[in-house]
N, C-alpha and C positions, 0 to 999 in steps of 0.2 A: 422484745417490748413492743407494745401496740404504738402506732405511729399517730400523729395529730391528723385528722382528717381535713382535707382542703376546704371542706364546707362548714367547718365548725363556725367559722365566722358568720356565715350565712344563717346558720341554724340559731346563732346566739342573737343576732339582730331581729330575728322574727319573735323572740321570747321576751316579754316584757320582764319576767320574774329575774331578779337579780342574780341568783344563783343557778340559772337555768343550765349552765353548763355542768353542773354538778350532778345532774341527774343520769344515771347510767342506764336507764331503760329506753333511750331511744339512740339508734346506731348513728344518726347524723350530727350528734353532739360530742364533745370530748366527754368521753366516759368519766365519771367519778374518780375511778381508780387512777387515771392519768392525771388528773387536776391533783389529787392527793400525792403522787409521785413527783410531778413538777415541783410543787410546794417544797416537799421534803429534800429532794435533790438539791433545789436552789439554797435552801437555807443551811443546808450541810456544807455545801461549797463556800457560801459566805462566811461561814464560821471559820473555814481554813484560809481564804483568800481575800476576804473584804478589806477594804482600804482603810488605814488608820487616818482619818480625817479630822481637823480640829473641832468641827461643829458637831461631830458625833459623839463629843465628850460631854455634850451638854444636853440638858432638857429644858434650858430656858427658851421659851418661844420667841423671844425677841433675837437671840443670837441665832436660832435656828431660821427664822423669817429673813435675817439679813444674809444668811448663806445661800438660801433658796433663791432670793432676788438677784444676788451677784452670779449665780450658777446659771440664770436664765440663758444669756447668750455668751458665756465665758467659760473657758476651760478650768479645771479645778486647780493646776499649776499656777495660773495667772491669779485666780481668786485668792488664794491662801494668803499671800502677803497683804493684800488689801483687806481681807476679813479680820486679820489680827490687828491692823493698824487702825481699822473702823472701831473695833471694840475697845481699843485703848482711847481714842478720840472720845467716843460716845458709848460709854460702858453701860448704858441702861437706855430703855426707851424714853425716859423723860429727859435724859441727857440729848438725845437726837431731837426731841420735840422742841426743846428751847434753843438749839444751835441756829445760828444764822445760815440761810441757804447757800451762801457763798463758801461758808466753811463746809458745808455737806458736799457742794459740787467739787470744791478742791480737794476733798477726802477721796473723791470718786474719778479724779482726774485720770485719763488714760484707760479706763475701763470701759468706755463707749455706752452707747444707749442710755444717754444721760436721763432719759425720762424716768428710767428705775430709781435713780438717786432722789429726784423731785418727788416722786410717788412715795418712796419710803419715807422722807420728810413729811410730806402732808399726812400720810397715813398714821405717823407716830403723833402728829398733832390732833387727828381725828381720835386716836385711841385715848389720849389724854382727856379729850372734851367728852367723847361719848361713853368710854368704857372707864372711867375712873383710873386711866393709866394701866390697865390690866389687859394684856393681849386677850382677845376674845377666844373662847374655845369652841363657839358654835359656827360650824361650816357658813351658814347664811351670813353671820356677822363679818367673818372673815373675808366673804368674797365681796363684800360692800367696800372693803377698802381699797384704796388707788393702787392699781398695778398688781392686784392678786386676783388670778383666775382659778379655774378647777384644778389644775395640776399644783400650782403653787401652794394652794389651799389643802390640797391632799398631802403634799410633802411637809408642810409645817405642822399640821394637826396630827398625822401618822407618827412623826418624829417626836413632836413635843408631848402629845397626850396619849400616843398609842391607840389613836382613833382609827377605826376600820375604812379608811379612805383610799381609794386607788389613785394612781398617778399616770400620767400619759405624756412624759417629757420626750426629747428626741432619741434618748438612748432606748427608753422603754418601747417607742413606736418601732425602732428598728428591730429589737428583739421579737416583738411579737409578729411584726410583718414577716419576718423569716420564719418563725415558729409555724405559722401556718400558710406560708408561701403566698402572700396576699398579690393577687393578680392585677392590682391597679396602685397608683400612687398612694402613700397613706393618706394623704391630704383629702383624698375622695373617699376614705372610708374610716373617717374619724369616729362616727358613733359606733361603728362595728368594733373598732379597736378599744374604745372605752369600755364596751361591754365586755371583751375578752379581759381587759386589764381588772375590771370589777369581779369577774368570774374567777381569775386565778389568784386573787389577792387571798392571802392567809390572814383570815380574821382574827385569829387567835394572837398572831405576832405580826401586825401590819407594819410596825417601825421596821423591824428587820428584813420583812419581806421587801417594802418599796425601796430600802436602801440596797438590797441585794440584787434586785432587777436592773436598778440604775448601774451598779457596778458591773454587773455582766455585760451591759452594753458598752460601758466605758473602758473595760479591760479585756473583754473576750470577744463578744459580738460587735466588733469595731466596723465603722464604715467600709474600710478597706482592709483585705486580707483578714478575715475574722479567725480567731483561734479556735475553729470548731473541735479539734482533736482534744482541746481542754475545756469544753462546754459541758456543763452538768445536764444540758437539755439536748445534746446531739440525738439522742435516741428516739425523741418525739418530734425532732425539727423537721418539718416537711421541706424546707429550702435545701437543708443539708443533705437529706435522704435523696432528693431529686439532683443534687450537685449544682444548684443554681444560687447559692448563698451569696456569691460575689456580684449576681446581677440584681439583687434586692437590697433594699427596697428600689423599686421603679421610680424613676426621677420624673418630675413634671417637666415638660419642655419649657424651657425659659426663653424669653426674648433677651437678646443684648442688653446690658445696663446702659441706660443713656449717659452721655459724657457732657459736661458743663465746663467751659473754660472761664475762669474768673481772675479779674484783675484785682489785685490787693495792694493796698497803700501802707507803708510804714512812715507815718507822717511826723516829722520832727520839727519842733518849734526852737526858738532863738536861745531857750534854757537847756537845749539838749534832751526835752523830753519827748515822749511818744505819745500818740493819741491812740486810744482803744476804746471799743464800745461794747456794752452788754446787750446780747441777744434778747428779743421778747421772750417771754416765758412760754407761750404757745410755740410748738413745732420743733423741729430738729435742732439740737443743741441749746434749747431754751435756757436762759440765765447765765450761760457761759459768756465770757469776753472774748473779744476777736480783734484782728486788725481789719479797718474797713474796707470795703469794696464790693464788687458785684460781677454780674455775668457780662461777659463780652458779647455785644450785639453781632449779628452778622454783617461782614464788611468793616468792622470797627476795629481799629489797632487797640492794643492792650492799653497803652498810655492814654489814648482818648478815652476808654471805658473808664479808666480809674478816675480821670480828671471829672467826668461827667457824674459818676456814682457818688464822688466824695461832695459834689454840689448838691446832689440829689437828697443824700441821706445825712449830711452834716450841715449844708449851708455854709460852706467855706471854700474859698479859692485856694489852690496849691500848685506848686510846679512838681512835674513828675521827673525825679533823676534817674540814677543808675538802677539797673536789674539787681536784684538780691538773689533771688533763688527761685526755682520752680518745684512745686511739691505735687506729687500725684496721690491721691486718697480715694479710697472706695469705702462708700456706705452701703447700705443693704440695697438700696433701690436705683442708685447712681453713682456715677464716679466723677470726680472733680479734677482739675489741673489749676493749681493757683499760681499765677504769674505775678510775683511780688516785686515791687519796686519802692526804693527810697524816695520819699516825697518831701517838700518843704512847705510849711505852712505859709501863706502870702497874707491872706486878710479874713476878716470876719470871726465871729466867736462859734466855736461848735456848739450844734444844737442836737438833741437826740430826737430827730425826726422819725427815723426808721428803726429806732432802738430803745431800749429802757433808759440807758445811761451812757454819758461820754465821760472820759476821765484822761488827763495828761499824767503820765507816769515815767519814772527813770527805768532804765534796763535793771538797775539794781533792786528795783521793788516790784517789777513785773511778776516774780515768782509768786507773790501773794494772791495772785488771781487765777481762777480756775479757766484754762484755755481748752479748746479741742484739740485733739491729737496733732492734727495736720498745722495748727498755729504754733505748737510747741516746736516744731521744726524750724518755724520762721525764727523764733526767739533764739534757738541753738545757733543758727546762722548768723544773727546779729552778735551774738556772743563772739564768735569766731571770726567776725569782722569779714565776712565774705563779700566778694564783689561780682559783678556779671564776668569777670574773666574766669572765676572757678567753674562756672557751669557751660562753658562753650568752648 
């Protein structure tokens, strides 16, 4: 079987023609016969081994869009129950558009990367206003919606309408990187990888082809210990033929994640209620509720930090009491350690100085509010009545 030339990517990049790789008259490109073989073998494999996923039973662009957004940063097994619950709560695009943002964030709680949920909600409202409630079929219109880039648009439009649009999600990047034994980290060759994805796309069966290449990456061409002997593309795969599949894709050298120590207050009033605040819309975890607090400054104790932050952010005086729990949590760009203390409200009316809203709630009612994952651990600790002695 002819192998994929290592310079196929380079050749593709130099050719503006969309189907440049299909031309067999140039030795530097993937010969047309190889492209045809790659398409055929992948679709045959998909027919036998493709995953049975709930959104694949649908041609409704709304349901497919929801799945694509959920899958952006999250594994399939985690997404399935969220997806099914979402469609029960918001069965149609119009149902999502008229929902309250708090309802939407609550349905997303635990999935992380909450901007995805806010964008879904905003985009649904945009579609009601600008497209009469009908999900647009034009790539340009779709890519104008909040939270939708080229890959997500390609995923939605190929799956819902069988439009010949290529995709380049994490799975596809890994498959293509190994196919041509890409000698640089994928981030540095995005334009080339897009051209390769475009060239390989089966324009007669784009829906199945895109689903197939994603499945290949998710179930065979996995990040660690790829199952190369089961791969329909192993005869053409340059990484496999060179025995370097485990070393690819090449990783970017990453700086260690910065770490922040945060003092967090569980503030009780005389009625046995707890003070929570809703984060501003813009930025990380926008629109979610949390226990107030802030960053511990150099040389500052956690207790002093909590007292200062509460004064600055809410304009009230508190006393800082027993330690409740320590929560370590990693986000994409930094890590946090939350040092949580029970506190008592002493004086002043809480004001939303650094947030959108403040509210006194009971522990019984707190589940109605969407919280970030790290804060959910604090709620669990409160329910279990944990004290400082449990953690030292």
